[in-house]
N, C-alpha and C positions, 0 to 999 in steps of 0.2 A: 581564432575563434571557431572556425568551421570544424576543426578536429575535435574540440571539446564537445560540441553538439553530437557529433558522430559517436564519440566515446560513450556518452550518456545513453544514447538510444541503443547501444550495443550490449548493455549490461542485462542480459537475460539468463538468469541462473540455471533454469532447466536445460538450456542448450549447452551450458558449460559442462554439465555432467551427463549429457547425452540421454536425458530423460523425456525430452519433448515428444518423441515418437511414442513412447509408452503412454504418456498422458493423453495424447491424441487418440490412441487406440481405445483407452478406457472410456473416453467421451463418446466415441463413435459406437462402441458396443452398447453403452448405456442408452444411447439414442434409439438403438434397435431393440431395446427391452431385453437385453441379455442379463443373466444373473452372474454374480461373481462369488464363487465358492472358495477361491484360493488366492486371496489378496496379500497374505502375510509374506509370501515370497517377494512380491514387488515392494512391500513396505520395508523389509529388512535387507534388501540388497545394498551393497556398499555404496553404490552411486546415489541412491535415494537418501541414505544416512548422511553422506557428505554434503549433499544438496541441502538437507535440513540444517546442518551446521552453518552453511553459508547464509541461509535465510535468517537464521536466529541471530547470528553475530551482527547483522546489519540493522537489527531492531534496537531502538533506544533502550528498551528494557533489558538488554543482554547483560548489563552491568548491575542489575538489581538481583540480590540474592534471595533465595527461598529460605525455608526453615533449616536447611543444612549449611547455609552460609556460602555456598558455591556460586560463582558467576561463570560467564563464558570463558573467562581467562583460565579457569581450571583445565579446560579442554584444549585451549589454543596451543599449549605447549606439549600436548600429548602427541605421540606418533600417530600417523594416519591409520595404520593397521591396528594399533592398540585401541584407538578411539572407536573404530568400526566394530571390533570384537566386543568392546565394553558395552556398546548400545545393543548389539545383537543378544548378548547374555541377559541384559535387562528385559528385553522382549520375551525371551524364552521362559522366564518365570517372573512376570510383571506384577509388582506390588508398589503402587505409587506412594511416595512419601507425603507427609502432611503438607497441606497448602497453607501458606502464611496469609492471614486475613489482615488487611489494612483498610482504613476508611479515608476517603478523599472528599473534600467539600464540594457540594453541588452549587450551582448559581443561586438556588433558592434558599441557601443557608443550611440545608439538610446535608447528611453525610451519605456517600455511596460506598457500599462494601465492595472491596476489590480483593480477589484471590490471586496470590503470587505462587505458582507451583515452583518446585525445585528445578534447577537448570536441566538435570537429566530428564525429568518428566516433560519439560518444555520441548526438548529435542525429540523425545518419543512422540509427543502430540503433533509436532511439526511433520515428522515422518508419516504419520497417519493422515494428516490433513492433505499433504501433497498428492496422495493416492485417492483419497475420498472425494476431493473437490471436483475433478473432472467428471466423476460418476454422478455426483449430485447436481452439478451444473446442467447436465443434460436433462434432468428431470424437474428443475426449478421453473416456476412460472416467470414469464417474461417481465412482468412489471413489479417485481420485488427488486429493490436496489441496494439494500444495506448489506455490507460485508460480502460483496461479490466482486469478482474481478472486472475492471473496466466499466464500473458503474458508480454513480455518485449521487449526492443529494440534489445536485443541479438537474440531473436526468429525471429524478422523481418529481421535483417541482414543475419541470417542463411538461411532463406527461399529465400531471394533475390539471394544469392550466389548459392544456390542449383539449382534454376530454370535456372539460367544463364548457368551453366555447363552441366546440364542434357539435356537441349533443344538446346544448342548452341545459346542462345539468348543474343546477345551482343549489341543491340541497346536499349537505355533507354530513355523513354519519361518522361520528367519533366514538369508538369503543375502547375504553382504557382497561388494560389488563393489569391487575394488581401484582406488582413484583414478579414480572414474567420470568426473568432469569432465575429467580429463587424458587419458582414453583413448577418448573417443568417436570412432568411425570416421567420417571425413568423407564418404566415398562412400556408406556406408550411410545416413547422415543425409540427404543430398541425395535419395536414392531414396525415403526415407520421406516427405519433403516432397512429392515428386512424387506419391506414392500418396495423400496427403491432398488432392490436387487443386490444389496450387500448381505451375503449369506455365508460369510466366513465366520464360523462359530468362535474360533480363536480370537479373531479381531473384535467381535461383538463382546466377548468376555473382557478384553482389554479396555474397550470403551466403557463398559459397565464399571470396571474398577476405577477408571478415571473419574466418572461421575460420583462415585461413592468414596473418593479419597478424603481422609480426615482433614478437618479444618482447624488450624491453630489460631485461636482468637487473640486479640491484643492483650487480654488479661492473663494469657497463658493457658486457658482452658482449651480442651480439644473436643470438638463435636463431630458426629458422623452423620452426614446428610442422607436423607431418604428421598429427597427430590431436589430439583434445581440443577443448573449448569453454572459453575462459578465464573463470575465476571472477571476477566483477566486471563483465563485459560485460552490457549491458542486455538483449541478445537471448539470452544464454546460458541463463537459466532456462527460457524457452519452448522452446528447442531441446533441452534436456535432457528435458523432458516429451514432446517429439515422439519422441525415441529410445526411452524406456521405455513409451510408450503402446502399442506393439506387444506388450510383455510383459503389460501390464494386460489387453488384450483376449484374448490367448492363454490366460491363466489363467482368465478369466471364461468362455471358451468350453468349458472342461473341466467346468463345473458350472452356474454361474449362467445362462448363455445356452443351455445344453443343453436346457433345458425347452422351447425352441421346436421342437426335433427330436422331443420326446416327445409332441406334441399328438395324434398318431395313437393313442396308448395311453390317453388320458383326455380328458374334456371340460373345458376350462379354466373356472374359476369367477371371477366378478367380484363386487365389493362394490357397495353402493348408489351409489357415485360412478363406477362403471364401470371401476375399477382392478382389474387381475388379482390374484387371491389367490395370491401366490407360496408362502405357507406350505403350501397344499394341494398345489401342484405339487412342492415339495421333498419332501413326505411320500411322494408317489408315486415320486419319483426315488430316495429312500433305500431302497426295496425292490429296487432294481436293484444291479448291481455297480459303478456309478459311484462315484468317490471325491469326496466333498464337500469343496470348498475355496473359500475366499474371500480375495481380496487387498485390502489397504489400503496405499496408498503415499503418502509425503510426500517429494518429490524423489527421491533415490536410496536412501532408507530405506524398506523395505517389509516387511510381514508377510503370510504366508499361513497361515491357520488351517485345521486339519483335525480329524477326529473321532478318529482312532486314530494311534498311533505308526507303524504300518506304512504307512498312507497318507501320513503326513507325510514319512517317509524316502524314499518313492518320489517324492513331489512335489519334494523337495529335489534329488534326483538329476536329475530331468527338467528342473528350472529351471536348474540349473548348466549342464547340457549345452546347453540352449536359449540361454542367455546367451552361451556360448562360440561356438556355431556360427552363430546368427542375428545377434547384435549385436556379435560380436568383442570381448567384454568379459571381462577376467580376474576370477576369483572367488577370494576368500581362503578357503582350506580351513579354517584354524584358527579363523576368526571365524564361519564358517557352521555352524549347529547346529539341532537340533530340541529344543524346550523343552516339558516338561509343566508347565503353569502351576498345576497342583494341588500340585506339589512345589517348583518353582523360579520365581524371578522372570524375566520377559522385559522387556527395556528397549526403550522406544520414545519418541522425541522428548523426552527428559529425564525420563520417568516409568519406573517399574518396576512391572509388572503381575503379579498373582498372584490365585488364587481360594482361598477357604477355606470350610469347611462351617460353617453357622450355622443352627440350628433345622432340620436336615435338608435345607437347601438350600445350593447353592454361591453365594457372594456375592463381589464383587470386593474386592480388597485392593491399592490403588494408592498408592504412595509416590513421592516424588521419588527419582530414581536417585542413587547415592552421589556421582557426579561433579557433579550439579546442586547437591546440598547443599554440597559443598566449595567449589564456585564461588560460590554465594550468600554463604557465610560470608566468602570472600575479598573479594568486592565490597563487602560491608557494612563490613568492617574498613577497607578503603581509603577508603570514604566518610566514616567516623568520623574517621580521621586527617586527611582533607581539611578537615573542619570545624574540627578542633583547630588547624590551621595558618593559619586565617583571620587576616588582618592587620587588617581593619577590620570594624565592625559590618555595613556594607553587603555586604561580601564574605562574611561569615558567614551573613547572611540568604540569599544566593544559593546557598551550599553546603548549607545546611540544606534548601532547596527541592530541590536535586539529590538529596540523601539520601532525602527523602520520595518523590520520583518513582521512585527505584530500588526502594524497598520496595513501593510501590504496584504497580509493574511486575511484580515477583516474585510478589506475592500474586495479581494478576489472571491470570498465566499458570498457576501451579501450584495454584490453588484448586480445580481440577476433580479433583485426586487425593483419593480417599476418606479417606486417612490423612494429609492435608496438615497437620492441626493438630499431629500428633506431630512431623512434620518441622520445622515452623517453631518449635515449642517448643524443639527441640534447637538450632536455629540461634540463637534468641533467647537461650538459656542460654549457649551457647558464646561469643557476642559481647557479652553483657550486662556482664560485669565490665570488659572492655576499654572499653566505652562509658562506664561510670561513672567510670573512672580518667581517661580522656582528656578527657571533657566535664564538667569540674567546674562546678558551679553549676546542675545540672539541678534543676528544681522540679516539684512534683507538681500545682501549680495554675496555671492560665492561661486565656487566651481563644483560641478558634479562629475565625479570620475566613474561612478557606477553606471553602466550602460542601461540597465533596466530602469533605474530611477530617472535617468536623463530622458529616456524615451517616453515614460509614462507620467512623469511629474515635472519634467523640466520646464514646461511652458506655464506652469502655475505661478501666479503672482503671490500666492500664499506661502511659497517655499521660504524657509528660514535656514540659517546656518549657525552652528555653535562651534567655535574654535575650528572653523574650516570644514566641519562635517554637516551635510544636509540633514534637516529635520523634515520628514515628509508631512505635508499638510493633511490633517484628518478629513477636512471637508471636501477635498478635491477628489471626486469620484465620478465616473461615468457609468450610466446604466448599460447593461448588455443583456439582451434577451436570452433566457436559458435555453440550452441546447438539449434536445432529446437524444437518447442513445441511438447510435446507428445500429440497426439490426445486423449489419454485415460484420461488425466488430466481434470477434470471438477468439480468445487466446488458444483454444484447443482445435482450431481449424487452420490449416496453412493459409488459406485465402483470407480468413479473418485476422490473422496476425499481420498481414501486409498493411492493414490500416493502422496498426498500433506502432510498428517499428520496422525498420529496414533489416535486411539480412546482416549478419555479423560482418560479412565482408572479409573473412579470414578462412584459411584452409581448415575445414572442420576435421579432416583426417589427422592433422597435427594436433588440433585441440583435443580430440578423443585420445590420441596417443599420450598426451601430457596427463590427461585425467587417469588413464589406466596404467601409467608408469610413474607413480609418485616417487620422490626421493626418500628412500627408506629411513635414512638417518635424521630427516627433518620432520617438523611437527605438522599437524593437520592445518594449522594456520598458514604456514609457509607454503604448503602445496596448494592450498586453496587460492592464495594470492598469486601464485605462479600461473594458474589458469587465467585469472583475471587480467594479469599483465599481458598475456598473449593477445587477448582481445583489445586491451587498452593501447597496445603498441601496434595494433592492426596486423599482427603476425610478422612483424619486422624486427630486425636487430636494432637496439636503441642507439648504436653508434654508427654502423655502416648503412643502415636502412635497407639491407637486403632481406629477402624473405627467409624466415627460419624454417628449417627442415627437421623431420623426425630424427632423433638421435644427435642433433646439432643445436640443442637449446640448452643454454646454461643460465640458471637463475642465480644471481649473486646479490649480496647485500652491498649497498653503497657505502655504508659504515659497517665494517666487520663486527662480528659478535664480540671479538676480543676487545674492541674499543667502545663497547656499549651499544652496538647496532641491534635492532629488533627485527622481528618478522613482519612488521607492518608493511602494507602495500607501498607506502611512500618511500620505504627504505630498500625496496627491491627493484631489480632491473633485469631484463632478458637480453642476452647477447649470444653470439655464436661462440663456439669453442676457441676459434682463433683469436677473437677479440678478448675473450677471457684470459688466454695465455698472455696477450700483450699487457692487459691490465695488472696481471700478477707478476710480471717480469720485474725483478729487483734492479736489474741493470738498466738505468735510464737511457743509455745510448743504444743498447740493443732493443729496448722497447720501441725507440723511435724507428729503428730499422724494420721492426715488425709492422709498425704503422704504415711505413712506406710500401711494404709488400701488400698490405690491405688497401692501398690506394686511398688513404684518408686525406682529406683536405684540411686546411688550417682550422676550420670551425669544428670538424669532427675530432681533430687532435686536441683542441681546447676542451671539449667535452670529456674526452678520455682522460686528460690530465686532471680534471676536477675529480674524477672517480679515483684516480691513483692517489691524489693527495688525501681524499677522504679515507682511503684504505691505509694511509700512513706511509706511502711510497713517494719518491721524488718524481717531479714532472719529467716527461720524456724530453730528451735533448738530442739534437743532431750531432753525432760523433764524427770527428775528423780522423781519429786515431784508428778506427776500425773500418778499413776499406775492404779488407778481405775477411768475410764472415762465413766463408764456405764451410769450414769444418764445424764451427760452432752452430751455424744455421742448420747443417744436416742433422745434428744431434737434437736440435729443438724442434725441427719440423716433424 
């Protein structure tokens, strides 16, 4: 079990392709307000392109085709050099293909338009994203949390609650932007990128072409957008944050950052760690006529909290005007409002937040919002019906696993609501009768083999079993206070990465050698998985356990290509050249002699024999007829 955990924490794609140092440098230079006039060299270098392929293939949408019908499978069988040159040529004269428009249902019954670019365009967008993200991250406001690395909705909710109670800020400003993603002004966005220091004109032309890519509607018509960033595009979330980053800093300048201008009125205080005491500075500022306000944003959903209704109404008026004049964005008047959370709930990211008095103090009262409750009930009912319609025991097992994953996902997301137990008690009650009727044969006793389920739900008396498989109880959930993001966590700083993951624990020299010496006759998929295996096997031979060295690494298929073997990760294994010779030896007796020279024990020989059988060869046997193998051995050594 310990090895599996280590393997998961080691999967860091940027380090596989030796790009982390470049990204760290871009972040640092952006922090120092440098400008970037030659980014295309970094974007189109072979390592960045191969890294883009790796990131794309791991996405669930990699098997979804665009208007040209191609998926990631089209490129997986392409040679590595051929693939890199293909993408570089597309960059040289970039004209995006039409984006396929689909509509997906929203929880409120309406439809959400989604754009699906062609696979080539997705890879190109990923190449651009990998280089732009560290530059933009250095310039983004601290308290925006959507579509950013190592940030989550939980962090946003935690910060909102924290600012409310520390500053006694109980008036919430909600400003709803009409169709934000569909109404982003292209000229304004390109100017904002220029302001952030991205001044490679070739790159800006490519981004402009991406924004204006034609859209193929479901009825076959083609439209040419003059504004907006298509939802579904890989680059769209980053560009959306670029647009609203200006709003974040403007609101912050009205209070949070204004303390820098107040230094002449007081002497700043610092704690033992040398960090400024903002609480002291805020207390000084509250004695002035300044209006205290704090913004927390997740994508286009943001809250601004204030101390009084008068301040909140003035802030709302100013923000509406600012969005219209500076960002050219329409505001929904009917959905924009000021909420006193002492009296009414304010909804944010699927939660509804209110405060109530308890023992003379104001405490939080956070529920799932009504839409989230109804949506959860709907999903659970559908999952139960799905289990009922199982045709075979194997299919039923798969569908029960899907049901359990759904419940675990809902619990993990909403457990940060202080009143979540009441919400899931209602959901469990509303769906309980339907579950009993449709899933006949539920038992109260059984055994749990999944360690996660056993640890988190094993003590529940509500646990039920169906044909020996556990059914996780919906109502069994425990509240956990939301965690704020640690300021020290940063994927573009070596010290910040230490909080995210451990070092790979492999010889990076060999890793880089594998990356820069791909097997020419093999596909980009094969060579990419070859690098993954080196990390997954902790730099050791899969049979002998000895460390792999440069020039002595053989990546072989467990099931050969002639027998239907693929280039998938699960079908590949890394061994030394000597082990590979032993596995390929047709003479079973001589193969055993080679294993003796390698000093393999019985367990290692058993593993090697499994690989020989999978390759269509006989298992190794100890030969008594061949006591003198000097001449033959000399030839084979």
